C-alpha positions as CSV (number, residue, x, y, z in Angstrom):
1,P,-23.7,-168.6,32.8
2,K,-24.7,-166.6,35.8
3,P,-22.1,-166.3,38.4
4,S,-22.5,-167.7,41.8
5,S,-23.3,-165.5,44.7
6,A,-19.8,-165.8,46.2
7,A,-18.1,-164.8,43.0
8,S,-20.5,-161.9,42.7
9,D,-19.6,-160.5,46.1
10,V,-15.9,-160.5,45.2
11,Y,-16.5,-158.7,41.9
12,K,-18.6,-156.0,43.7
13,R,-15.9,-155.4,46.2
14,Q,-13.4,-154.7,43.4
15,I,-15.6,-152.0,41.8
16,L,-15.2,-148.7,43.6
17,T,-17.7,-146.1,43.6
18,E,-16.8,-142.5,42.7
19,D,-17.1,-141.4,46.3
20,E,-14.7,-144.1,47.5
21,R,-11.9,-143.0,45.1
22,L,-8.9,-141.3,46.5
23,A,-8.4,-137.6,45.7
24,S,-5.8,-136.9,43.0
25,P,-2.6,-135.4,44.4
26,L,-1.7,-131.8,43.6
27,V,1.5,-131.7,41.5
28,T,3.6,-128.6,41.9
29,S,7.0,-127.6,40.2
30,D,9.7,-125.0,40.8
31,I,10.1,-124.5,37.0
32,I,8.8,-121.1,35.9
33,T,7.0,-121.2,32.6
34,M,7.2,-118.2,30.3
35,T,4.4,-117.1,28.2
36,P,5.6,-116.1,24.7
37,V,5.4,-112.4,23.9
38,V,2.9,-111.8,21.2
39,P,2.8,-108.2,19.7
40,L,-0.5,-106.5,20.0
41,Y,-0.3,-105.2,16.5
42,D,1.1,-106.6,13.3
43,L,4.7,-105.3,12.6
44,P,5.1,-103.4,9.3
45,I,6.6,-105.5,6.6
46,Q,9.9,-103.9,5.4
47,K,10.4,-104.1,1.7
48,E,13.9,-105.2,0.5
49,S,15.8,-102.6,-1.5
50,S,18.4,-103.2,-4.2
51,L,20.4,-100.1,-3.1
52,P,23.3,-100.6,-0.7
53,P,22.7,-99.2,2.7
54,T,23.8,-95.6,3.2
55,P,26.9,-95.6,5.4
56,P,26.7,-93.3,8.4
57,S,28.3,-89.9,7.7
58,M,31.7,-89.4,9.3
59,P,32.7,-86.2,10.9
60,A,34.9,-83.9,8.8
61,L,38.6,-84.3,9.7
62,E,40.6,-81.1,10.1
63,P,43.6,-81.1,7.6
64,L,47.0,-81.8,9.1
65,P,49.4,-78.8,9.3
66,P,52.1,-78.9,6.6
67,P,55.4,-80.5,7.7
68,T,58.0,-78.1,9.0
69,P,60.8,-78.0,6.4
70,I,64.2,-79.1,7.7
71,S,66.9,-76.7,6.7
72,A,69.9,-78.4,5.1
73,P,73.3,-77.0,5.8
74,A,74.3,-74.3,3.3
75,L,76.6,-75.6,0.5
76,Q,79.8,-73.7,-0.1
77,T,79.1,-72.8,-3.7
78,R,78.8,-69.6,-5.6
79,S,75.2,-68.8,-6.5
80,M,74.2,-68.5,-10.1
81,P,72.7,-65.2,-11.3
82,E,68.9,-65.2,-11.5
83,S,69.0,-64.7,-15.3
84,P,71.8,-65.3,-17.8
85,P,74.2,-62.4,-18.1
86,S,73.6,-60.1,-21.1
87,A,77.2,-58.9,-21.4
88,T,78.9,-59.0,-24.8
89,F,82.5,-58.6,-26.0
90,A,82.8,-57.0,-29.4
91,G,79.4,-58.4,-30.2
92,T,80.1,-61.9,-28.9
93,P,77.7,-62.8,-26.1
94,L,79.1,-64.2,-23.0
95,G,76.0,-66.2,-22.4
96,A,75.8,-68.0,-19.0
97,A,79.6,-68.3,-18.7
98,R,80.5,-67.7,-15.1
99,D,84.3,-67.5,-15.4
100,V,85.7,-65.6,-18.4
101,V,89.3,-65.0,-19.5
102,F,90.2,-62.3,-22.1
103,V,93.3,-63.3,-24.3
104,L,94.5,-60.3,-26.3
105,D,97.0,-60.2,-29.1
106,A,99.5,-57.4,-28.3
107,S,101.9,-57.8,-31.2
108,G,103.0,-54.9,-33.4
109,S,100.1,-55.2,-35.8
110,M,97.6,-54.4,-33.0
111,I,99.1,-51.0,-32.2
112,A,96.3,-49.0,-33.9
113,W,93.6,-51.2,-32.3
114,L,94.9,-51.3,-28.7
115,P,93.1,-48.2,-27.3
116,F,89.8,-49.4,-28.7
117,V,90.3,-53.0,-27.5
118,I,91.0,-51.8,-23.9
119,D,87.9,-49.7,-24.0
120,E,85.9,-52.7,-25.1
121,V,87.3,-54.8,-22.3
122,E,86.3,-52.2,-19.8
123,R,82.8,-51.8,-21.2
124,T,82.3,-55.6,-21.1
125,L,83.6,-55.9,-17.5
126,T,81.3,-53.2,-16.2
127,S,78.3,-54.9,-17.8
128,M,79.1,-58.3,-16.3
129,H,77.2,-59.8,-13.4
130,P,78.8,-59.5,-9.9
131,D,78.7,-63.3,-9.5
132,Q,80.9,-63.7,-12.5
133,R,84.7,-63.8,-12.4
134,F,87.4,-62.7,-15.0
135,A,91.1,-62.5,-15.8
136,V,93.1,-60.9,-18.6
137,R,96.1,-62.3,-20.5
138,Y,97.8,-60.6,-23.4
139,F,100.7,-61.8,-25.5
140,A,103.4,-60.6,-27.9
141,G,105.6,-63.1,-29.6
142,D,106.3,-65.8,-27.0
143,A,105.8,-63.6,-24.0
144,V,102.6,-63.8,-22.0
145,H,101.5,-61.1,-19.5
146,A,98.7,-60.8,-17.0
147,T,97.0,-57.8,-15.5
148,T,96.3,-57.3,-11.9
149,P,94.7,-59.3,-10.4
150,R,96.5,-62.3,-12.0
151,R,93.9,-64.9,-11.0
152,L,90.2,-65.2,-11.6
153,T,88.5,-62.6,-9.5
154,D,85.0,-61.3,-8.9
155,V,83.7,-58.5,-11.1
156,T,83.8,-55.5,-8.8
157,A,84.5,-51.8,-9.4
158,A,87.9,-52.1,-7.9
159,S,89.0,-55.2,-9.8
160,V,87.7,-53.7,-13.1
161,T,89.6,-50.5,-12.5
162,A,92.8,-52.3,-11.6
163,A,92.7,-54.5,-14.8
164,T,92.0,-51.7,-17.2
165,K,94.5,-49.4,-15.6
166,A,97.2,-52.1,-16.0
167,L,96.3,-52.6,-19.6
168,R,96.6,-48.9,-20.5
169,R,99.8,-48.6,-18.6
170,D,101.7,-51.7,-19.7
171,A,100.3,-53.3,-22.8
172,G,101.4,-50.6,-25.2
173,R,105.0,-50.6,-24.0
174,R,105.3,-54.3,-24.0
175,M,104.2,-54.6,-27.7
176,Q,106.9,-56.2,-29.9
177,R,107.0,-54.9,-33.4
178,G,108.0,-57.4,-36.1
179,R,107.2,-60.4,-33.9
180,G,104.7,-63.1,-34.6
181,S,101.6,-63.8,-32.6
182,D,101.8,-67.4,-31.4
183,P,98.8,-67.9,-29.0
184,R,99.8,-71.3,-27.6
185,Q,101.3,-70.1,-24.3
186,A,98.7,-67.5,-23.7
187,L,95.9,-70.0,-24.4
188,E,97.5,-72.6,-22.2
189,A,97.8,-70.0,-19.3
190,A,94.1,-69.1,-19.8
191,I,92.9,-72.7,-19.9
192,Q,94.8,-73.5,-16.7
193,L,92.5,-71.1,-14.8
194,K,89.7,-73.5,-15.8
195,P,87.2,-70.9,-17.0
196,D,84.0,-71.5,-18.8
197,L,84.9,-69.2,-21.7
198,V,88.1,-67.8,-23.3
199,L,87.7,-64.7,-25.6
200,L,90.6,-64.6,-28.0
201,M,91.0,-61.3,-29.9
202,S,93.6,-60.7,-32.7
203,E,94.0,-59.2,-36.1
204,G,94.5,-62.7,-37.6
205,L,97.3,-64.6,-35.9
206,N,98.8,-65.2,-39.4
207,G,102.3,-63.8,-39.1
208,R,104.7,-63.5,-42.0
209,G,108.0,-65.1,-43.0
210,H,110.0,-66.2,-40.0
211,W,107.2,-65.3,-37.7
212,E,104.5,-67.2,-39.5
213,V,102.5,-69.4,-37.1
214,D,102.2,-73.1,-37.9
215,R,98.5,-73.8,-37.7
216,A,98.9,-77.6,-37.2
217,V,101.3,-77.2,-34.3
218,V,99.0,-74.8,-32.5
219,M,96.0,-77.1,-33.0
220,R,97.8,-80.1,-31.7
221,A,98.8,-78.1,-28.6
222,L,95.3,-77.0,-28.0
223,D,94.0,-80.6,-28.2
224,Q,96.4,-81.3,-25.3
225,F,95.4,-78.2,-23.3
226,N,91.7,-78.5,-24.0
227,P,90.9,-82.2,-24.9
228,V,87.5,-83.6,-25.7
229,D,85.8,-85.4,-22.9
230,P,85.1,-89.0,-24.1
231,L,81.9,-89.2,-22.1
232,T,80.3,-85.9,-23.0
233,G,82.0,-85.2,-26.4
234,T,82.6,-81.6,-25.3
235,R,85.7,-79.7,-24.3
236,P,86.1,-78.2,-20.8
237,V,86.7,-74.6,-22.1
238,R,84.9,-72.8,-24.9
239,I,87.2,-70.5,-27.0
240,E,85.5,-67.8,-29.0
241,C,87.6,-66.0,-31.6
242,I,87.1,-62.3,-32.5
243,R,89.1,-61.0,-35.5
244,L,89.6,-57.3,-36.0
245,V,89.5,-56.2,-39.6
246,S,89.9,-52.9,-41.5
247,G,89.1,-54.2,-45.0
248,G,91.0,-56.4,-47.5
249,E,92.7,-58.7,-45.0
250,D,93.9,-62.1,-45.8
251,P,92.0,-65.1,-44.5
252,A,92.7,-66.2,-40.9
253,P,92.8,-70.0,-41.1
254,L,94.2,-70.5,-37.6
255,M,91.5,-68.4,-35.9
256,E,88.9,-70.1,-38.0
257,S,90.2,-73.5,-37.0
258,I,90.2,-72.6,-33.3
259,A,86.7,-71.3,-33.5
260,A,85.4,-74.4,-35.3
261,T,87.1,-76.9,-33.1
262,H,87.0,-75.2,-29.6
263,G,84.4,-72.5,-29.9
264,G,80.9,-72.0,-31.1
265,G,81.7,-73.0,-34.7
266,S,82.6,-69.7,-36.4
267,M,85.0,-66.8,-36.0
268,R,83.4,-63.4,-35.5
269,T,84.7,-60.5,-37.5
270,V,84.6,-56.9,-36.2
271,T,85.5,-53.6,-37.8
272,L,86.8,-50.6,-36.1
273,E,83.5,-48.8,-36.7
274,E,81.6,-51.6,-34.9
275,L,84.1,-51.6,-32.1
276,E,83.7,-47.9,-31.5
277,R,79.9,-48.1,-31.1
């Protein structure tokens, strides 16, 4: 139905023309908008590599100087020779023995040998190393004698001269004819010096009749003087035996036993011709 005129006027007043509308307000803001940065050109695509990245090279480090050695206090010990001594006594090498004691039989049976024995002692001493020490003991019967110096002393020209001079002066007149050659006291005196090596020289140590030496008694005494160390199985002092022979001599069981038990295992036999060389 068609509206009345009054209603039509009200409707017309509610409709606004475009010119009658209010202007839209201008909206402003303090927030700054950022335009995203877009590259002008396409970035190259990096291909993934299976190899690990190469680490940057480090600068070469200078080597540290070697540490300065700290000098320890000097030990109060005698220095060993640079090489083992090459001296020998009647063909028996002294080896690396530092302290050596010569034990010589001066009984009556050794009268013919004595000048050659003293010469051999002198030759050995002059060829020994200055860092070595020596002493000389000689025996006749139960008596034991010592040359000057009486203790272990360094090998020097003066000490060698004093020892050989005393031997030539005294050994001959102290020989006892008809007496036996019991080496127990002489060996005990030598072992008490605590040497590395004892060189025992005799014509046999056999003795005869009343002066015959009891081998078992001597060996028991030596076991007391020079016992076996239970930890090392060795004896403190090595005793090497040198027997002087001229041909056709009887066996020398005592010297053989001493060499086997206290020495290198065997007795050395030397003739006068060999000793004179």
